[in-house]
VEXPAVO-24114 format. One record per residue (C-alpha): residue number from 0; residue in one letter; chain; x, y, z. Coordinates in nm, 4 decimals. Each point is the difference from the previous one (the first is absolute). Layout:
<sites>
  vexlo  zanu  titi         X         Y         Z
    NUM     A     A         X         Y         Z
...
</sites>
This chain:
<sites>
  vexlo  zanu  titi         X         Y         Z
      0     X     A    2.1419   -0.0071   -0.3509
      1     X     A   -0.2694    0.0543    0.2850
      2     X     A   -0.0857    0.3309   -0.1190
      3     X     A    0.0234   -0.0497   -0.3357
      4     X     A   -0.2745   -0.2988    0.0043
      5     X     A   -0.1899    0.1869    0.2308
      6     X     A   -0.0144    0.2927   -0.2267
      7     X     A   -0.1125   -0.2283   -0.3182
      8     X     A   -0.2338   -0.1500    0.2012
      9     X     A   -0.1744    0.3453    0.1188
     10     X     A   -0.0513    0.1028   -0.3682
     11     X     A   -0.1468   -0.3081   -0.1006
     12     X     A   -0.3554    0.0790   -0.1111
     13     X     A   -0.1688   -0.1470    0.3458
     14     X     A    0.2096    0.1404    0.2634
     15     X     A   -0.0757    0.3527   -0.2224
     16     X     A   -0.4044   -0.1125    0.0520
     17     X     A    0.1137   -0.0500    0.3802
     18     X     A    0.1969    0.3176    0.0251
     19     X     A   -0.2584    0.1811   -0.1418
     20     X     A   -0.2439   -0.1085    0.2163
     21     X     A   -0.2483   -0.1440   -0.2413
     22     X     A   -0.2446   -0.3131    0.0568
     23     X     A    0.1485   -0.3206   -0.1166
     24     X     A   -0.1513   -0.3578    0.0264
     25     X     A    0.1251   -0.2603    0.2457
     26     X     A    0.1627   -0.1787   -0.2989
     27     X     A    0.2038    0.3023   -0.0860
     28     X     A    0.1149   -0.0101    0.3867
     29     X     A    0.1047   -0.3014    0.0076
     30     X     A    0.1860    0.0294   -0.2993
     31     X     A    0.1814    0.2913    0.1699
     32     X     A    0.1085   -0.2442    0.2823
     33     X     A    0.0681   -0.2451   -0.2090
     34     X     A    0.2259    0.2390   -0.1395
     35     X     A    0.1784    0.0821    0.3065
     36     X     A    0.0000   -0.4042    0.1127
     37     X     A    0.1736   -0.0731   -0.3750
     38     X     A    0.2854    0.2702    0.1061
     39     X     A    0.0242   -0.0765    0.3473
     40     X     A   -0.1362    0.3329    0.1378
     41     X     A   -0.1099   -0.0329    0.3695
     42     X     A   -0.3436    0.1483    0.0197
     43     X     A   -0.3437    0.0273    0.2457
     44     X     A   -0.3583   -0.0068   -0.1172
     45     X     A   -0.3040    0.1400    0.1971
     46     X     A   -0.3441   -0.0761   -0.0933
     47     X     A   -0.2921    0.2222    0.0644
     48     X     A   -0.4042   -0.1182   -0.0881
     49     X     A   -0.1682    0.2477   -0.1773
     50     X     A   -0.3065    0.1786    0.1394
     51     X     A   -0.3286    0.2124   -0.1755
     52     X     A    0.2175    0.3067   -0.0596
     53     X     A    0.3673   -0.1559   -0.0284
     54     X     A    0.1209   -0.2772   -0.2293
     55     X     A    0.2396   -0.2656    0.1380
     56     X     A    0.3807    0.0927    0.0085
     57     X     A    0.3269   -0.2266    0.0419
     58     X     A    0.2733    0.1892    0.1549
     59     X     A    0.3405   -0.0730   -0.1577
     60     X     A    0.3048    0.0559    0.2424
     61     X     A    0.3448   -0.0546   -0.2399
     62     X     A    0.3123   -0.0080    0.2356
     63     X     A    0.3029    0.1659   -0.1816
     64     X     A    0.2104   -0.0229    0.3415
     65     X     A   -0.0102   -0.0185    0.3279
     66     X     A   -0.0523    0.3588    0.0323
     67     X     A   -0.1966    0.0829   -0.3019
     68     X     A   -0.3668   -0.1314   -0.1580
     69     X     A   -0.2445    0.0971   -0.2915
     70     X     A   -0.3563   -0.0094    0.1371
     71     X     A   -0.2944   -0.0552   -0.2846
     72     X     A   -0.3579    0.0256    0.1031
     73     X     A   -0.1920   -0.1441   -0.3216
     74     X     A   -0.3565    0.0276   -0.0196
     75     X     A   -0.1332   -0.3757   -0.1468
     76     X     A   -0.2253    0.0149   -0.3040
     77     X     A   -0.3499   -0.0340    0.1140
     78     X     A   -0.1544   -0.3872   -0.1228
     79     X     A    0.3701   -0.1085   -0.0839
     80     X     A   -0.0148   -0.3992    0.0278
     81     X     A    0.2563   -0.1542    0.1943
     82     X     A    0.0126   -0.2962   -0.1938
     83     X     A    0.0798    0.1198   -0.4173
     84     X     A    0.1702    0.3044   -0.1091
     85     X     A   -0.2560    0.3111   -0.0800
     86     X     A   -0.0372    0.0498   -0.4044
</sites>
């Protein structure tokens, strides 16, 4: 059941965007974590602030089992609003 659930989640649009290392908005990143919470899948996040050279990024670590994890480092879109979805 868990493998099927993970496969279905990873095939979703937002996860494909993260896998392909595309920039996403903070709103989209929050949607990713909401999906994981709703499906009771353990995860950790970390934030790295942006610089003039590199955009801000978030690291999302999904714990599949005690010995297997998926790690995504996703660049956040510049100027993404914290309080409302991007258009």
